[in-house]
C-alpha positions in Angstrom: -0.2 0.5 -0.2 1.3 3.6 -1.0 1.3 6.1 1.9 2.1 9.8 0.7 2.1 12.4 2.4 1.8 15.6 1.9 4.1 17.7 4.1 7.1 15.9 1.6 5.2 18.2 -1.1 7.6 17.3 -5.0 8.2 20.8 -5.7 9.7 23.9 -5.4 8.5 24.8 -8.3 5.2 24.9 -8.2 4.4 26.6 -4.3 0.8 25.0 -4.2 0.3 24.8 -0.8 -1.3 21.1 0.2 -2.9 19.9 3.6 -1.6 17.7 5.8 -3.2 15.0 4.4 -1.9 10.9 3.8 -3.0 9.1 1.2 -2.9 5.8 0.5 -3.7 3.7 -2.0 -3.5 0.3 -3.3 -0.6 0.1 -6.8 -2.5 -0.9 -9.3 0.1 0.5 -12.5 0.8 -2.0 -14.8 4.6 -3.2 -13.6 7.2 -4.6 -16.5 8.9 -6.3 -14.1 7.6 -8.7 -11.9 5.4 -6.3 -9.9 5.2 -3.4 -6.3 8.1 -2.8 -4.2 7.7 -5.6 -0.9 7.2 -4.1 2.5 10.1 -3.5 4.2 12.9 -4.0 0.9 15.2 -1.3 2.1 16.1 -0.5 -2.5 13.7 -0.7 -4.6 13.0 0.7 -7.3 10.4 0.1 -10.5 10.5 1.0 -13.7 6.1 1.1 -15.0 3.9 2.0 -16.7 0.5 4.7 -15.9 -2.1 4.0 -18.9 -4.1 7.3 -16.4 -0.8 9.3 -16.8 -0.3 8.0 -20.4 -3.5 10.0 -21.3 -4.2 13.2 -18.6 -0.6 14.5 -20.8 -1.5 13.0 -24.0 -4.6 16.1 -23.2 -1.8 17.9 -21.7 0.1 18.3 -24.5 -2.9 18.2 -27.1 -3.9 21.6 -25.5 -0.6 22.8 -25.2 -0.9 23.9 -21.6 3.2 25.4 -20.7 4.2 26.1 -17.6 6.2 29.5 -17.7 10.5 27.4 -16.8 13.2 26.7 -18.8 13.0 23.3 -20.1 9.5 22.1 -21.6 6.1 20.5 -19.5 5.5 18.3 -23.1 7.2 17.3 -25.8 5.8 19.7 -28.4 6.0 17.5 -31.6 4.2 14.5 -29.9 1.4 17.3 -29.1 0.9 18.4 -32.5 1.5 15.1 -33.8 -1.5 13.8 -32.4 -3.9 17.2 -32.4 -3.2 16.4 -36.6 -3.7 12.7 -36.1 -7.9 13.9 -34.8 -8.5 16.8 -36.2 -12.2 17.4 -35.2 -11.5 15.6 -32.1 -13.3 17.0 -28.7 -9.7 17.2 -27.0 -8.1 19.2 -31.0 -11.7 21.4 -30.8 -11.5 22.1 -27.2 -8.1 23.6 -26.7 -8.0 27.0 -27.3 -10.6 27.7 -25.5 -8.7 24.6 -22.5 -6.1 26.7 -23.0 -7.5 30.1 -22.4 -8.5 29.2 -19.1 -6.3 27.2 -17.4 -3.1 29.6 -18.5 -5.1 32.3 -17.1 -5.7 31.1 -13.0 -2.4 30.3 -11.7 -4.8 27.3 -9.8 -5.1 25.1 -12.7 -1.2 24.1 -12.6 -2.4 21.7 -10.0 -3.4 20.1 -13.5 1.1 19.4 -14.4 0.5 17.1 -11.3 -2.5 15.3 -11.3 -1.2 11.7 -12.2 1.0 11.4 -9.6 -2.2 11.3 -7.4 -4.7 9.1 -8.9 -1.5 6.7 -10.4 -3.3 4.8 -8.5 -6.1 4.5 -10.3 -6.9 2.7 -13.8 -8.2 6.0 -16.6 -11.5 4.7 -16.0 -12.0 5.5 -11.9 -9.2 8.4 -12.8 -12.2 10.3 -14.7 -15.2 9.3 -13.4 -13.8 10.3 -10.1 -13.0 13.4 -11.4 -15.6 13.8 -13.2 -18.2 13.6 -10.1 -15.5 15.9 -8.4 -16.2 18.1 -10.6 -19.4 18.6 -11.7 -21.9 20.3 -9.2 -24.9 18.2 -9.9 -23.2 15.1 -8.3 -23.2 16.8 -4.6 -20.1 16.1 -3.6 -19.6 12.0 -2.0 -16.3 11.0 -2.8 -15.1 8.8 0.8 -16.7 6.2 -1.5 -14.2 6.5 -4.9 -11.5 5.4 -5.4 -8.3 8.0 -4.8 -10.7 10.3 -2.5 -8.4 11.3 -1.5 -6.1 12.8 -3.7 -10.0 14.7 -5.4 -10.5 15.6 -1.9 -7.2 17.3 -2.4 -7.5 18.5 -5.5 -12.0 19.9 -5.3 -9.1 21.9 -2.3 -6.8 23.5 -5.1 -10.2 24.7 -7.2 -12.2 25.5 -5.3 -14.9 27.5 -7.9 -17.9 27.1 -8.9 -15.7 28.5 -12.8 -13.0 25.9 -11.8 -14.6 22.5 -10.9 -17.2 23.7 -14.7 -13.5 23.9 -17.0 -11.9 20.9 -15.4 -15.5 19.0 -15.5 -15.1 20.8 -19.2 -11.3 19.0 -20.2 -12.5 15.4 -18.5 -15.8 15.5 -20.8 -12.9 15.9 -23.2 -10.7 13.0 -22.6 -14.0 10.5 -22.0 -14.6 11.2 -25.7 -11.8 10.6 -26.9 -10.5 8.0 -25.0 -14.4 6.0 -25.8 -13.3 6.9 -29.8 -10.3 4.9 -30.2 -8.1 6.5 -28.0 -7.9 3.7 -25.4 -6.3 1.8 -28.5 -3.9 4.1 -29.5 -2.5 4.4 -26.6 -2.4 0.5 -25.0 -0.8 0.1 -29.0 2.0 2.9 -27.4 2.2 1.2 -23.7 3.2 -2.3 -26.0 5.2 -1.0 -28.2 7.5 0.3 -25.5 7.0 -2.4 -23.1 10.9 -3.9 -23.7 12.7 -0.2 -23.7 11.0 0.1 -20.6 12.2 -3.5 -18.9 16.0 -2.1 -20.5 15.8 1.4 -18.2 14.2 -0.3 -15.1 17.4 -2.7 -15.2 20.0 0.3 -15.8 19.0 2.2 -13.4 18.6 -0.4 -11.2 22.2 -1.7 -11.9 24.2 0.9 -12.2 22.5 4.3 -10.8 20.4 2.9 -8.0 24.4 1.6 -6.6 26.0 4.2 -7.6 23.6 7.1 -6.5 23.1 5.1 -3.1 23.8 7.6 -0.2 22.5 10.2 -2.5 19.3 8.5 -2.1 19.9 6.6 1.8 20.4 11.1 3.1 16.7 12.2 1.3 14.8 8.7 2.1 14.4 8.1 -1.3 15.4 3.9 -2.0 12.5 2.9 -4.0 9.4 4.2 -6.3 8.5 4.5 -9.2 9.4 5.7 -12.5 7.7 6.4 -15.1 8.1 7.4 -18.7 5.6 8.3 -20.3 6.0 10.0 -24.0 4.2 13.3 -23.9 5.8 14.8 -21.3 8.7 17.1 -22.6 12.6 17.6 -21.4 10.6 18.7 -17.6 9.4 16.0 -15.7 7.7 15.4 -12.0 7.9 14.8 -9.1 6.2 13.3 -5.9 8.7 12.2 -2.3 6.4 11.0 -0.4 6.5 9.5 3.3 9.7 9.4 4.4 8.7 6.6 6.6 8.0 4.8 3.6 10.8 4.4 1.3 8.7 3.2 -1.7 6.7 6.4 -2.4 8.7 8.5 -4.5 6.9 9.1 -7.5 9.3 10.0 -10.8 7.6 10.8 -14.0 9.8 11.8 -17.1 9.0 12.0 -21.0 10.7 9.4 -23.3 11.9 10.9 -26.4 11.9 8.4 -29.1 15.6 10.6 -30.5 17.6 10.2 -27.5 19.6 8.1 -27.7 21.0 5.9 -25.3 19.8 4.6 -21.8 21.1 6.9 -20.0 19.6 10.7 -21.3 16.1 9.2 -20.8 17.3 8.6 -17.7 19.7 11.7 -17.0 15.9 13.7 -16.0 15.0 10.9 -13.2 18.3 12.8 -11.6 17.4 15.8 -12.2 13.5 15.3 -10.3 15.1 13.3 -7.2 17.3 16.4 -7.2 14.2 18.2 -6.0 14.7 17.2 -1.8 17.7 18.2 -2.5 17.3 21.4 -3.7 14.4 23.3 -1.1 17.2 22.4 1.4 19.7 24.5 -0.3 16.9 27.2 -1.0 17.4 27.6 2.5 20.6 29.6 2.0 19.7 31.5 -1.0 15.8 32.0 -0.3 16.1 36.3 0.5 17.6 36.6 -3.1 14.1 36.2 -4.5 11.2 38.6 -3.8 8.0 36.1 -6.0 7.6 33.0 -7.0 8.5 33.0 -10.2 12.1 33.7 -9.9 12.7 31.3 -7.0 11.4 28.7 -9.2 13.2 29.6 -12.6 16.7 30.0 -10.3 15.0 26.0 -8.4 14.8 24.5 -11.8 18.0 25.7 -12.8 19.7 24.2 -9.4 18.6 20.4 -9.6 19.6 20.5 -13.3 23.2 22.3 -11.7 22.3 18.9 -8.5 22.4 16.1 -11.2 25.8 17.6 -12.4 27.0 17.7 -9.4 25.6 14.7 -8.4 26.8 13.0 -11.2 30.8 14.1 -11.4 30.8 13.0 -8.3 29.1 9.5 -8.4 28.7 8.6 -12.1 31.0 9.9 -14.4 29.9 8.0 -16.8 26.4 9.1 -17.2 27.7 12.3 -17.5 27.7 13.0 -20.9 24.8 12.0 -21.8 23.5 14.2 -18.7 25.9 16.9 -20.2 24.1 16.6 -23.2 19.9 16.3 -22.8 20.2 19.3 -20.5 22.2 21.2 -23.8 24.4 21.6 -20.8 27.8 20.6 -23.6 29.2 23.8 -25.1 32.5 25.3 -23.3 29.9 28.5 -22.8 26.6 26.3 -21.6 25.8 26.1 -17.8 23.0 24.4 -15.9 22.6 29.1 -14.5 22.3 30.4 -17.6 18.7 30.4 -17.2 19.2 33.3 -14.5 20.0 37.4 -15.1 22.9 37.7 -12.4 25.9 35.4 -11.8 26.1 35.8 -8.3 23.1 33.1 -8.7 24.9 31.0 -9.2 28.3 30.9 -7.9 25.6 31.0 -4.4 23.9 28.3 -5.5 26.4 26.0 -5.8 28.0 26.2 -2.7 24.7 25.8 -1.4 24.2 22.3 -3.2 28.1 21.5 -2.6 27.1 22.0 1.5 23.9 19.4 1.1 25.6 17.1 -1.4 28.4 16.9 1.3 30.3 17.5 -2.3 33.6 18.8 -0.4 36.1 16.2 0.1 38.0 14.8 -2.3 36.3 12.5 -5.3 
């Protein structure tokens, strides 16, 4: 049973203040390997598929709901291709109006993370729950639904009738597409990539986990779920679970067809797992930031730099692929390039080195 604590909510990026509830759900994802981690396992990472994450992110990619960070939240080519394949589809027809609604209300940034709360559910269960939550005529009654606690969090962050109505329109479009052939298309996509995901898990568990063990153990990241999803861009999603349950962590990253080698595909996983360290390092530099967008951009850059520092120290063989994936291979390229003040990068570097305990010898 997965237990997720909102006190450990995932990212500085979107600065959503969540309730102190603990989510509980039984794993229902399709595992590429033998299944979910066994209770008490010291180290247990699994690469899995989440049909709901694939569907949800497919919808947001078609709508074109992108954020303000330096890395794309969704694969632009994926979104364009998917929209072109269904020019009269509900998502394509509603895309412009939905995008305007989503971009006009910061509360909708939550939509980028809903799959980390409901990833244990099937698409049918998740959409039915979100419909029930969003439809004022349903009159509540979430307690008996699968994923009830996750739905309650979504409801608390989208409390306004207009927000619920907009969410319902998006859910309705997804349901229509799902029923009109998208289900079989996404299933075929999952089946086609099963061998690749198995190879990614083997590489992650045999090389990355042992090498990164000092960091993973220090931050309670010894196990969890990695869910590659093709619609995502370079920016992933990360949920840090209850620190007492080391298999609760959820990482969702993209699965681009053009990246060569498993290390390049796994590079965003390393970066996402850096956010607990970034959050701690932020304490030393937070006085520099007066608004959440500036702090978010700096935290994103710090996560990229943190991954580079970790691999440089602990797994040098994967460093080149990481730098290529994040555009850090040029002589003048740096994780700090998006920041306006070079002194920011210097301050962050010092804070990260202290947090990661990398000041000693190699």
